[in-house]
N, C-alpha and C positions, 0 to 999 in steps of 0.2 A: 504494500500500500504505499502511496506517496504521502509525505508529511505536508501538513498545512504550514505555508510560509508565515511567519511571524511579522515580516515586515509589512504585510497588507492589513494587519490588525491594529487599531489605535488603543493605546493604554487607557485605563480608567484614571481619570484625575479628578480633582476638586472642581466645582463649577467655576471657581475664580480663575482657574488656569486653564479653562477650555480654549483650544485653539494655540496652546503653547507648544513651539517647536524648537529644537536646538539643532544645529548642524556644525560640523567642524569640516572645513574645507582642507584640501591638500597640503597648505601651508601650516596646518594646525590652529588656524584661527577659528575661535568659536563666534557663531552667530546665532541669534535667537529672534523669535517672533515678538518678544516682550522687551521694554526697556529694563534695564537694571534696577532702577527705581521701583518698578512695579513688582519685580521679583523679590526685592528686599523688603518692600511693604507686606507682601503676602508671608515671607518667611518670618518677619517681626509679629505678625499678627498670630500665625499658627504654630510657630515652633518655639518651644522652650529652650532658653539659653542656659545651661546648667552652670555656666561661669558667672552669671549675672543673678543667680536666685538669692544669694546671702547679702547682696549689697543693700545698704540702708540708704544710700543717697538717690536711688532710682525708683521714682513713684509708680512709673509705668510698670516694673516688675512686680511691685507690691499688690497693684490692682489686678494683675493677670493671674486667672486661676491656673493652679498647676494640674497637671494631667497625671 
């Protein structure tokens, strides 16, 4: 039996990242369909940074619920 190619399937992603594509060209340069600022905003909102958990001077970290 022939195997199904995984290149034809799109991965399951968050609704905020719908349409996100990353490509690496022959020179090793990375290009994406989203700006770096939008990617960083998504990561700041959805990913817990364990290095910043115990800092008292960051109010954003205190307000964010731990997962």
